KEVEXDREN-481441 format. One line per field, with one value per atom (N, C-alpha, C): residue number from 0; residue in one letter; x, y, z. Coordinates in nm, 3 decimals, decimal comma. Example, Ala and Ser with C-alpha at 12.3 -4.5 7.8 and 13.67 -1.06 7.14 Angstrom:
<rs>
k: [0_0_0_1_1_1]
r: [a_a_a_s_s_s]
u: [1,319_1,230_1,320_1,285_1,367_1,290]
v: [-0,569_-0,450_-0,330_-0,225_-0,106_0,003]
w: [0,780_0,780_0,780_0,708_0,714_0,787]
</rs>
This chain:
<rs>
k: [0_0_0_1_1_1_2_2_2_3_3_3_4_4_4_5_5_5_6_6_6_7_7_7_8_8_8_9_9_9_10_10_10_11_11_11_12_12_12_13_13_13_14_14_14_15_15_15_16_16_16_17_17_17_18_18_18_19_19_19_20_20_20_21_21_21_22_22_22_23_23_23_24_24_24_25_25_25_26_26_26_27_27_27_28_28_28_29_29_29_30_30_30_31_31_31_32_32_32_33_33_33_34_34_34_35_35_35_36_36_36_37_37_37_38_38_38_39_39_39_40_40_40_41_41_41_42_42_42_43_43_43_44_44_44_45_45_45_46_46_46_47_47_47_48_48_48_49_49_49_50_50_50_51_51_51_52_52_52_53_53_53_54_54_54_55_55_55_56_56_56_57_57_57_58_58_58_59_59_59_60_60_60_61_61_61_62_62_62_63_63_63_64_64_64_65_65_65_66_66_66_67_67_67_68_68_68_69_69_69_70_70_70_71_71_71_72_72_72_73_73_73_74_74_74_75_75_75_76_76_76_77_77_77_78_78_78_79_79_79_80_80_80_81_81_81_82_82_82_83_83_83_84_84_84_85_85_85_86_86_86_87_87_87_88_88_88_89_89_89_90_90_90_91_91_91_92_92_92_93_93_93_94_94_94_95_95_95_96_96_96_97_97_97_98_98_98_99_99_99_100_100_100_101_101_101_102_102_102_103_103_103_104_104_104_105_105_105_106_106_106_107_107_107_108_108_108_109_109_109_110_110_110_111_111_111_112_112_112_113_113_113_114_114_114_115_115_115_116_116_116_117_117_117_118_118_118_119_119_119_120_120_120_121_121_121_122_122_122_123_123_123_124_124_124_125_125_125_126_126_126_127_127_127_128_128_128_129_129_129_130_130_130_131_131_131_132_132_132_133_133_133_134_134_134_135_135_135_136_136_136_137_137_137_138_138_138_139_139_139_140_140_140_141_141_141_142_142_142_143_143_143_144_144_144_145_145_145_146_146_146_147_147_147_148_148_148_149_149_149_150_150_150_151_151_151_152_152_152_153_153_153_154_154_154_155_155_155_156_156_156_157_157_157_158_158_158_159_159_159_160_160_160_161_161_161_162_162_162_163_163_163_164_164_164_165_165_165_166_166_166_167_167_167_168_168_168_169_169_169_170_170_170_171_171_171_172_172_172_173_173_173_174_174_174_175_175_175_176_176_176_177_177_177_178_178_178_179_179_179_180_180_180_181_181_181_182_182_182_183_183_183_184_184_184_185_185_185_186_186_186_187_187_187_188_188_188_189_189_189_190_190_190_191_191_191_192_192_192_193_193_193_194_194_194_195_195_195_196_196_196_197_197_197_198_198_198_199_199_199_200_200_200_201_201_201_202_202_202_203_203_203_204_204_204_205_205_205_206_206_206_207_207_207_208_208_208_209_209_209_210_210_210_211_211_211_212_212_212_213_213_213_214_214_214_215_215_215]
r: [m_m_m_d_d_d_e_e_e_l_l_l_v_v_v_d_d_d_k_k_k_i_i_i_r_r_r_t_t_t_k_k_k_q_q_q_p_p_p_d_d_d_a_a_a_i_i_i_v_v_v_l_l_l_d_d_d_r_r_r_s_s_s_v_v_v_e_e_e_g_g_g_r_r_r_n_n_n_q_q_q_n_n_n_y_y_y_l_l_l_t_t_t_p_p_p_e_e_e_n_n_n_t_t_t_v_v_v_p_p_p_d_d_d_k_k_k_m_m_m_l_l_l_p_p_p_y_y_y_p_p_p_w_w_w_e_e_e_s_s_s_c_c_c_m_m_m_i_i_i_l_l_l_g_g_g_g_g_g_g_g_g_w_w_w_s_s_s_y_y_y_s_s_s_f_f_f_n_n_n_a_a_a_k_k_k_m_m_m_m_m_m_p_p_p_t_t_t_r_r_r_k_k_k_v_v_v_i_i_i_h_h_h_l_l_l_l_l_l_s_s_s_d_d_d_i_i_i_v_v_v_a_a_a_k_k_k_g_g_g_g_g_g_n_n_n_l_l_l_l_l_l_l_l_l_n_n_n_i_i_i_g_g_g_p_p_p_g_g_g_p_p_p_d_d_d_g_g_g_t_t_t_l_l_l_y_y_y_d_d_d_e_e_e_a_a_a_y_y_y_s_s_s_r_r_r_l_l_l_n_n_n_e_e_e_i_i_i_g_g_g_a_a_a_w_w_w_l_l_l_r_r_r_i_i_i_n_n_n_g_g_g_e_e_e_a_a_a_i_i_i_y_y_y_g_g_g_t_t_t_r_r_r_p_p_p_i_i_i_a_a_a_p_p_p_y_y_y_y_y_y_d_d_d_g_g_g_k_k_k_l_l_l_r_r_r_f_f_f_t_t_t_n_n_n_s_s_s_k_k_k_n_n_n_g_g_g_s_s_s_a_a_a_y_y_y_i_i_i_i_i_i_y_y_y_l_l_l_l_l_l_d_d_d_e_e_e_n_n_n_e_e_e_k_k_k_l_l_l_p_p_p_k_k_k_e_e_e_i_i_i_i_i_i_v_v_v_k_k_k_g_g_g_i_i_i_l_l_l_p_p_p_a_a_a_k_k_k_g_g_g_a_a_a_k_k_k_i_i_i_s_s_s_m_m_m_l_l_l_g_g_g_g_g_g_k_k_k_g_g_g_t_t_t_p_p_p_y_y_y_k_k_k_w_w_w_i_i_i_s_s_s_e_e_e_g_g_g_d_d_d_s_s_s_y_y_y_k_k_k_i_i_i_w_w_w_i_i_i_q_q_q_e_e_e_s_s_s_q_q_q_s_s_s_k_k_k_a_a_a_i_i_i_p_p_p_s_s_s_q_q_q_y_y_y_a_a_a_v_v_v_v_v_v_f_f_f_k_k_k_v_v_v_s_s_s_q_q_q_t_t_t_m_m_m_k_k_k]
u: [2,548_2,487_2,525_2,525_2,564_2,705_2,798_2,937_2,949_2,878_2,883_2,829_2,716_2,654_2,744_2,805_2,897_3,013_3,067_3,178_3,133_3,015_2,962_2,945_2,895_2,864_2,987_3,101_3,226_3,265_3,223_3,251_3,138_3,015_2,897_2,795_2,804_2,714_2,566_2,533_2,392_2,337_2,412_2,366_2,235_2,143_2,014_2,023_1,986_2,001_1,866_1,848_1,727_1,770_1,751_1,783_1,657_1,641_1,514_1,495_1,601_1,589_1,567_1,613_1,606_1,559_1,455_1,411_1,510_1,532_1,625_1,670_1,781_1,827_1,873_1,901_1,948_1,835_1,714_1,598_1,547_1,603_1,566_1,429_1,383_1,249_1,203_1,074_1,018_0,971_0,964_0,929_0,822_0,695_0,590_0,604_0,614_0,635_0,503_0,484_0,365_0,235_0,237_0,116_0,122_0,006_-0,003_-0,078_-0,021_-0,091_-0,228_-0,321_-0,457_-0,473_-0,363_-0,371_-0,236_-0,234_-0,111_-0,021_0,107_0,201_0,287_0,315_0,386_0,539_0,590_0,735_0,765_0,889_0,923_0,899_0,838_0,812_0,803_0,816_0,817_0,754_0,652_0,593_0,673_0,720_0,795_0,698_0,669_0,569_0,633_0,585_0,633_0,540_0,597_0,514_0,456_0,536_0,488_0,588_0,541_0,631_0,679_0,810_0,868_0,971_1,046_1,149_1,260_1,286_1,381_1,303_1,374_1,308_1,216_1,099_1,004_0,956_0,944_0,891_0,739_0,689_0,544_0,485_0,559_0,511_0,391_0,293_0,175_0,194_0,187_0,213_0,089_0,114_0,007_-0,046_-0,177_-0,231_-0,184_-0,169_-0,125_-0,217_-0,346_-0,443_-0,414_-0,387_-0,362_-0,234_-0,130_-0,004_-0,025_-0,096_-0,120_-0,206_-0,304_-0,387_-0,305_-0,217_-0,130_-0,037_0,024_0,115_0,042_-0,078_-0,155_-0,191_-0,230_-0,269_-0,150_-0,036_0,085_0,133_0,140_0,189_0,094_-0,037_-0,134_-0,117_-0,065_-0,044_0,098_0,173_0,306_0,418_0,392_0,493_0,557_0,646_0,716_0,689_0,681_0,661_0,791_0,834_0,942_0,878_0,894_0,831_0,938_0,931_1,032_1,000_1,101_1,092_1,217_1,200_1,315_1,370_1,496_1,551_1,583_1,584_1,620_1,769_1,816_1,960_2,046_1,987_2,064_2,048_1,979_1,964_1,845_1,771_1,652_1,530_1,424_1,299_1,197_1,088_0,978_0,927_0,885_0,831_0,714_0,629_0,512_0,551_0,664_0,712_0,747_0,809_0,842_0,716_0,614_0,490_0,425_0,431_0,376_0,449_0,581_0,659_0,633_0,617_0,585_0,450_0,352_0,218_0,218_0,291_0,301_0,375_0,481_0,556_0,472_0,387_0,299_0,203_0,151_0,061_0,135_0,257_0,335_0,377_0,399_0,435_0,322_0,201_0,087_0,061_0,070_0,023_0,134_0,258_0,370_0,375_0,324_0,332_0,242_0,148_0,065_0,132_0,247_0,318_0,454_0,538_0,675_0,680_0,758_0,780_0,659_0,556_0,435_0,440_0,343_0,331_0,188_0,169_0,032_-0,049_-0,177_-0,266_-0,395_-0,436_-0,558_-0,678_-0,773_-0,792_-0,722_-0,627_-0,542_-0,615_-0,731_-0,808_-0,954_-1,040_-1,184_-1,247_-1,288_-1,346_-1,250_-1,288_-1,204_-1,104_-1,104_-1,019_-0,892_-0,781_-0,655_-0,603_-0,549_-0,510_-0,360_-0,298_-0,160_-0,151_-0,039_-0,024_0,114_0,122_0,252_0,307_0,435_0,499_0,443_0,388_0,335_0,191_0,134_-0,001_-0,110_-0,079_-0,179_-0,204_-0,326_-0,360_-0,400_-0,387_-0,422_-0,521_-0,624_-0,724_-0,712_-0,667_-0,651_-0,778_-0,847_-0,970_-0,935_-0,949_-0,914_-1,029_-1,003_-1,107_-1,107_-1,224_-1,239_-1,241_-1,229_-1,230_-1,363_-1,356_-1,473_-1,559_-1,506_-1,581_-1,571_-1,679_-1,680_-1,684_-1,634_-1,640_-1,786_-1,820_-1,956_-1,982_-2,107_-2,142_-2,095_-2,074_-2,022_-1,937_-1,836_-1,747_-1,748_-1,773_-1,774_-1,643_-1,574_-1,445_-1,461_-1,425_-1,442_-1,308_-1,310_-1,195_-1,091_-1,096_-1,000_-1,079_-1,070_-1,146_-1,055_-1,088_-1,010_-1,031_-0,933_-0,950_-1,051_-1,110_-1,207_-1,141_-1,207_-1,153_-1,053_-1,028_-0,933_-0,983_-0,890_-0,924_-0,898_-0,987_-0,971_-0,959_-0,850_-0,827_-0,787_-0,784_-0,741_-0,606_-0,511_-0,380_-0,396_-0,345_-0,356_-0,491_-0,583_-0,717_-0,725_-0,836_-0,860_-0,987_-1,000_-1,124_-1,115_-1,229_-1,238_-1,217_-1,179_-1,167_-1,301_-1,294_-1,414_-1,483_-1,614_-1,691_-1,703_-1,700_-1,713_-1,786_-1,840_-1,910_-1,886_-1,859_-1,836_-1,969_-1,965_-2,083_-2,039_-2,034_-1,987_-1,838_-1,801_-1,660_-1,619_-1,698_-1,666_-1,698_-1,668_-1,706_-1,737_-1,809_-1,855_-1,796_-1,743_-1,690_-1,788_-1,831_-1,922_-1,842_-1,883_-1,814_-1,912_-1,884_-1,969_-1,945_-2,043_-2,033_-1,912_-1,887_-1,771_-1,640_-1,634_-1,513_-1,493_-1,601_-1,593_-1,542_-1,575_-1,533_-1,387_-1,331_-1,197_-1,089_-1,110_-1,010_-0,885_-0,766_-0,640_-0,593_-0,664_-0,621_-0,741_-0,728_-0,832_-0,812_-0,698_-0,664_-0,697_-0,660_-0,685_-0,663_-0,741_-0,724_-0,696_-0,633_-0,592_-0,650_-0,721_-0,770_-0,669_-0,627_-0,536_-0,617_-0,602_-0,675_-0,574_-0,582_-0,486_-0,530_-0,427_-0,452_-0,553_-0,522_-0,614_-0,589_-0,684_-0,670_-0,748_-0,710_-0,782_-0,911]
v: [-3,197_-3,067_-3,017_-3,106_-3,066_-3,009_-3,077_-3,033_-2,898_-2,881_-2,755_-2,639_-2,661_-2,554_-2,517_-2,616_-2,587_-2,499_-2,527_-2,447_-2,305_-2,293_-2,160_-2,078_-2,141_-2,067_-2,036_-2,097_-2,051_-1,914_-1,885_-1,755_-1,655_-1,705_-1,618_-1,691_-1,671_-1,742_-1,715_-1,599_-1,562_-1,605_-1,685_-1,728_-1,805_-1,775_-1,845_-1,949_-2,071_-2,181_-2,240_-2,269_-2,339_-2,470_-2,579_-2,712_-2,767_-2,740_-2,770_-2,919_-2,996_-3,136_-3,229_-3,189_-3,278_-3,199_-3,247_-3,182_-3,213_-3,116_-3,140_-3,011_-3,018_-2,904_-2,787_-2,810_-2,702_-2,630_-2,667_-2,607_-2,492_-2,371_-2,257_-2,202_-2,226_-2,184_-2,271_-2,269_-2,350_-2,261_-2,317_-2,238_-2,307_-2,286_-2,336_-2,265_-2,341_-2,282_-2,262_-2,138_-2,103_-2,141_-2,136_-2,163_-2,087_-2,065_-1,999_-2,092_-2,121_-2,207_-2,150_-2,237_-2,192_-2,150_-2,152_-2,110_-2,055_-1,993_-1,941_-2,059_-2,050_-2,156_-2,115_-2,208_-2,173_-2,174_-2,155_-2,152_-2,057_-2,014_-1,921_-1,985_-1,908_-1,961_-1,848_-1,886_-1,789_-1,853_-1,789_-1,837_-1,781_-1,870_-1,831_-1,829_-1,712_-1,696_-1,637_-1,681_-1,630_-1,516_-1,399_-1,288_-1,317_-1,382_-1,417_-1,505_-1,591_-1,679_-1,793_-1,812_-1,918_-1,862_-1,951_-1,906_-1,834_-1,876_-1,804_-1,725_-1,658_-1,573_-1,656_-1,602_-1,668_-1,566_-1,610_-1,522_-1,510_-1,389_-1,363_-1,403_-1,376_-1,412_-1,327_-1,389_-1,318_-1,284_-1,155_-1,109_-1,124_-1,157_-1,159_-1,017_-0,997_-0,862_-0,802_-0,671_-0,602_-0,633_-0,633_-0,661_-0,797_-0,897_-1,031_-1,034_-0,964_-0,962_-0,898_-0,786_-0,717_-0,802_-0,871_-0,961_-1,078_-1,133_-1,242_-1,194_-1,079_-1,023_-1,006_-0,950_-0,926_-1,058_-1,155_-1,286_-1,357_-1,352_-1,419_-1,356_-1,223_-1,155_-1,177_-1,177_-1,200_-1,338_-1,433_-1,569_-1,590_-1,481_-1,488_-1,520_-1,512_-1,549_-1,431_-1,463_-1,366_-1,400_-1,300_-1,321_-1,300_-1,403_-1,390_-1,385_-1,274_-1,255_-1,268_-1,375_-1,404_-1,338_-1,274_-1,222_-1,267_-1,349_-1,399_-1,292_-1,251_-1,145_-1,197_-1,104_-1,139_-1,159_-1,198_-1,221_-1,098_-0,978_-0,856_-0,805_-0,884_-0,847_-0,760_-0,718_-0,635_-0,723_-0,660_-0,731_-0,700_-0,774_-0,745_-0,603_-0,532_-0,397_-0,399_-0,500_-0,508_-0,535_-0,603_-0,629_-0,499_-0,404_-0,275_-0,200_-0,204_-0,134_-0,201_-0,334_-0,404_-0,361_-0,359_-0,323_-0,179_-0,090_0,050_0,061_-0,015_-0,011_-0,072_-0,182_-0,244_-0,149_-0,085_0,010_0,128_0,177_0,289_0,250_0,127_0,080_0,068_0,017_-0,001_0,132_0,234_0,365_0,420_0,383_0,426_0,329_0,200_0,097_0,011_0,048_-0,035_-0,065_0,026_-0,001_-0,116_-0,156_-0,274_-0,403_-0,389_-0,505_-0,523_-0,419_-0,431_-0,430_-0,523_-0,525_-0,564_-0,619_-0,658_-0,805_-0,842_-0,979_-1,027_-1,157_-1,207_-1,193_-1,173_-1,163_-1,238_-1,325_-1,404_-1,310_-1,340_-1,464_-1,465_-1,375_-1,372_-1,326_-1,384_-1,344_-1,384_-1,312_-1,341_-1,281_-1,366_-1,315_-1,226_-1,101_-1,005_-0,936_-0,968_-0,899_-0,979_-0,908_-0,966_-0,880_-0,944_-0,873_-0,883_-0,771_-0,772_-0,685_-0,698_-0,630_-0,568_-0,446_-0,379_-0,398_-0,366_-0,382_-0,288_-0,173_-0,077_-0,105_-0,216_-0,255_-0,218_-0,139_-0,106_-0,227_-0,242_-0,349_-0,288_-0,368_-0,323_-0,420_-0,365_-0,445_-0,412_-0,509_-0,490_-0,542_-0,453_-0,492_-0,511_-0,634_-0,667_-0,631_-0,540_-0,492_-0,568_-0,611_-0,666_-0,551_-0,583_-0,479_-0,404_-0,272_-0,183_-0,195_-0,254_-0,267_-0,141_-0,104_0,005_-0,053_0,024_-0,022_-0,031_-0,132_-0,141_-0,032_-0,015_0,087_0,050_-0,077_-0,120_-0,245_-0,257_-0,374_-0,434_-0,563_-0,631_-0,706_-0,677_-0,738_-0,829_-0,956_-1,054_-1,089_-1,112_-1,167_-1,068_-0,943_-0,841_-0,720_-0,689_-0,577_-0,459_-0,339_-0,220_-0,184_-0,117_-0,064_0,051_0,079_0,188_0,319_0,391_0,518_0,507_0,385_0,367_0,438_0,486_0,554_0,462_0,470_0,392_0,490_0,477_0,564_0,478_0,538_0,466_0,521_0,431_0,476_0,544_0,665_0,741_0,806_0,787_0,843_0,985_1,049_1,185_1,191_1,297_1,316_1,267_1,258_1,223_1,073_1,033_0,889_0,818_0,688_0,608_0,577_0,583_0,548_0,396_0,348_0,205_0,176_0,054_0,012_-0,137_-0,175_-0,317_-0,391_-0,517_-0,603_-0,742_-0,764_-0,892_-0,909_-1,018_-1,043_-0,987_-0,899_-0,835_-0,686_-0,612_-0,471_-0,432_-0,323_-0,278_-0,141_-0,127_0,000_0,058_0,183_0,250_0,331_0,323_0,395_0,489_0,618_0,717_0,719_0,769_0,775_0,856_0,967_1,051_0,977_0,896_0,819_0,708_0,648_0,540_0,591_0,715_0,772_0,818_0,836_0,895_0,793_0,666_0,565_0,584_0,555_0,584_0,474_0,362_0,254_0,177_0,129_0,047_-0,101_-0,137_-0,278_-0,328_-0,249_-0,284_-0,160_-0,146_-0,034_-0,089_-0,006_-0,050_0,042_-0,018_0,053_0,031_0,140_0,132_0,148_0,052_0,054_0,067_0,177_0,198_0,123_0,080_0,020_-0,094_-0,196_-0,310_-0,409_-0,496_-0,603_-0,723_-0,844_-0,963_-0,977]
w: [-0,047_-0,020_0,119_0,216_0,352_0,354_0,286_0,282_0,213_0,101_0,026_0,108_0,174_0,253_0,371_0,435_0,546_0,501_0,381_0,329_0,299_0,240_0,208_0,335_0,438_0,561_0,645_0,612_0,677_0,623_0,500_0,439_0,461_0,460_0,475_0,563_0,695_0,788_0,764_0,705_0,686_0,550_0,476_0,344_0,356_0,265_0,258_0,147_0,178_0,084_0,049_-0,079_-0,123_-0,186_-0,116_-0,167_-0,233_-0,362_-0,427_-0,455_-0,453_-0,491_-0,372_-0,254_-0,137_-0,016_0,050_0,173_0,285_0,372_0,481_0,545_0,616_0,697_0,611_0,483_0,397_0,325_0,357_0,291_0,377_0,356_0,438_0,403_0,280_0,240_0,123_0,094_-0,013_-0,128_-0,248_-0,366_-0,450_-0,420_-0,511_-0,646_-0,755_-0,887_-0,960_-1,007_-1,084_-1,014_-0,883_-0,807_-0,675_-0,616_-0,486_-0,391_-0,274_-0,178_-0,143_-0,108_-0,077_0,069_0,146_0,286_0,331_0,448_0,504_0,543_0,508_0,540_0,660_0,751_0,875_0,862_0,741_0,721_0,604_0,588_0,480_0,343_0,253_0,119_0,018_-0,108_-0,217_-0,341_-0,396_-0,521_-0,638_-0,724_-0,843_-0,962_-1,015_-1,120_-1,246_-1,363_-1,491_-1,536_-1,565_-1,612_-1,750_-1,833_-1,966_-2,039_-2,128_-2,201_-2,113_-2,107_-2,025_-1,929_-1,866_-1,773_-1,850_-1,973_-2,059_-2,164_-2,254_-2,353_-2,444_-2,473_-2,563_-2,667_-2,791_-2,894_-2,879_-2,901_-2,894_-2,759_-2,653_-2,519_-2,481_-2,420_-2,372_-2,225_-2,192_-2,057_-1,967_-1,843_-1,744_-1,723_-1,716_-1,695_-1,562_-1,559_-1,436_-1,320_-1,346_-1,239_-1,173_-1,256_-1,202_-1,120_-1,165_-1,089_-0,952_-0,948_-0,821_-0,729_-0,784_-0,702_-0,649_-0,733_-0,689_-0,577_-0,596_-0,495_-0,362_-0,366_-0,243_-0,176_-0,255_-0,201_-0,138_-0,206_-0,156_-0,025_-0,022_0,098_0,215_0,188_0,296_0,358_0,281_0,331_0,381_0,393_0,452_0,356_0,225_0,127_0,057_-0,035_-0,117_-0,263_-0,349_-0,492_-0,567_-0,642_-0,736_-0,875_-0,945_-1,075_-1,183_-1,261_-1,362_-1,496_-1,555_-1,692_-1,766_-1,869_-1,944_-2,036_-2,021_-2,106_-2,246_-2,342_-2,478_-2,495_-2,615_-2,638_-2,608_-2,623_-2,597_-2,455_-2,372_-2,231_-2,200_-2,303_-2,280_-2,256_-2,205_-2,179_-2,287_-2,286_-2,376_-2,348_-2,453_-2,433_-2,336_-2,347_-2,260_-2,115_-2,096_-1,959_-1,889_-1,963_-1,902_-1,858_-1,941_-1,905_-1,784_-1,777_-1,660_-1,533_-1,539_-1,421_-1,380_-1,477_-1,444_-1,374_-1,421_-1,361_-1,221_-1,204_-1,071_-0,976_-1,027_-0,945_-0,903_-0,994_-0,960_-0,849_-0,854_-0,748_-0,615_-0,619_-0,496_-0,434_-0,516_-0,460_-0,372_-0,402_-0,321_-0,207_-0,235_-0,140_-0,081_-0,104_-0,062_0,087_0,171_0,315_0,357_0,271_0,299_0,254_0,185_0,131_0,198_0,191_0,241_0,394_0,450_0,594_0,676_0,612_0,684_0,727_0,808_0,855_0,830_0,815_0,797_0,925_0,910_1,025_0,993_1,085_1,064_1,054_0,967_0,889_0,754_0,730_0,611_0,485_0,456_0,337_0,356_0,284_0,288_0,163_0,068_-0,055_-0,130_-0,153_-0,223_-0,132_-0,004_0,092_0,122_0,135_0,179_0,293_0,398_0,519_0,543_0,583_0,629_0,755_0,826_0,955_0,964_1,015_1,028_1,168_1,185_1,316_1,420_1,377_1,473_1,514_1,463_1,504_1,407_1,306_1,206_1,116_1,072_0,979_0,845_0,741_0,607_0,546_0,484_0,414_0,266_0,189_0,045_-0,023_-0,092_-0,163_-0,310_-0,360_-0,497_-0,590_-0,681_-0,771_-0,903_-0,947_-1,081_-1,181_-1,308_-1,411_-1,411_-1,412_-1,412_-1,286_-1,181_-1,056_-0,971_-0,907_-0,810_-0,670_-0,575_-0,436_-0,391_-0,310_-0,258_-0,156_-0,118_-0,020_0,120_0,144_0,274_0,258_0,342_0,343_0,483_0,493_0,622_0,639_0,748_0,777_0,898_0,880_0,987_1,051_1,181_1,251_1,299_1,255_1,300_1,348_1,474_1,529_1,559_1,513_1,549_1,696_1,753_1,888_1,884_1,997_2,005_1,964_1,875_1,828_1,715_1,664_1,554_1,428_1,350_1,225_1,106_1,008_0,886_0,770_0,696_0,581_0,462_0,345_0,225_0,181_0,158_0,110_-0,026_-0,035_-0,158_-0,179_-0,086_-0,099_-0,046_-0,072_-0,028_0,054_0,132_0,207_0,350_0,414_0,555_0,577_0,700_0,730_0,711_0,694_0,671_0,804_0,804_0,922_0,932_1,057_1,076_1,207_1,217_1,338_1,360_1,484_1,515_1,523_1,480_1,482_1,527_1,659_1,713_1,689_1,619_1,592_1,456_1,400_1,272_1,280_1,175_1,170_1,027_1,014_0,884_0,853_0,731_0,683_0,582_0,605_0,512_0,412_0,287_0,180_0,111_0,118_0,055_-0,097_-0,170_-0,315_-0,359_-0,291_-0,327_-0,302_-0,197_-0,168_-0,270_-0,313_-0,412_-0,546_-0,581_-0,709_-0,707_-0,588_-0,577_-0,546_-0,582_-0,548_-0,633_-0,575_-0,644_-0,739_-0,748_-0,836_-0,890_-1,013_-1,072_-1,045_-0,984_-0,963_-0,822_-0,723_-0,583_-0,498_-0,392_-0,300_-0,160_-0,079_0,054_0,161_0,255_0,374_0,486_0,550_0,664_0,792_0,882_1,009_1,122_1,197_1,305_1,431_1,508_1,640_1,636_1,560_1,549_1,661_1,681_1,779_1,729_1,771_1,730_1,811]
</rs>
């Protein structure tokens, strides 16, 4: 493996290698299969998950619900990882009909909330109950609230471990209306949600609060 990687890197110095069989210098990142670590990992990693069936094509494959995929994605990114979502193609190269609908639904969610996922970094405490946290390069933080089926947002959300700067604004990605009111309480803060704001959420799977100018 050492010899092979050295030859590859004479042609492409930036090649990323995954040596899945042997731990060592060629292991640029790790790949937990069909599982998500229960904590933030201090090295590059990627969860490899099957959307439905097996790694290759399966007859009568049962697809993972969209809600679960979005929750997995949010959980993985909050812990500093990447999601590889496997879909085994059929003999003619096409995917399951249900797989296309899943991807369309996930894509629709990402078009609204993608800035909380792409290009972000993990920020402690990473997750708390239904909340998942990510951080942007410009200092804004994102709070992803994972919604259960038919769940409404609570009247207040308590966020621990991440304090906004004085005068910071809290808004919902894809939401309408005025910014959310909040108040600090020691090492945590509380976000108030009005009834009108709760009814106007842009997704049934998960919503994202954007907090400008955050600080630990």
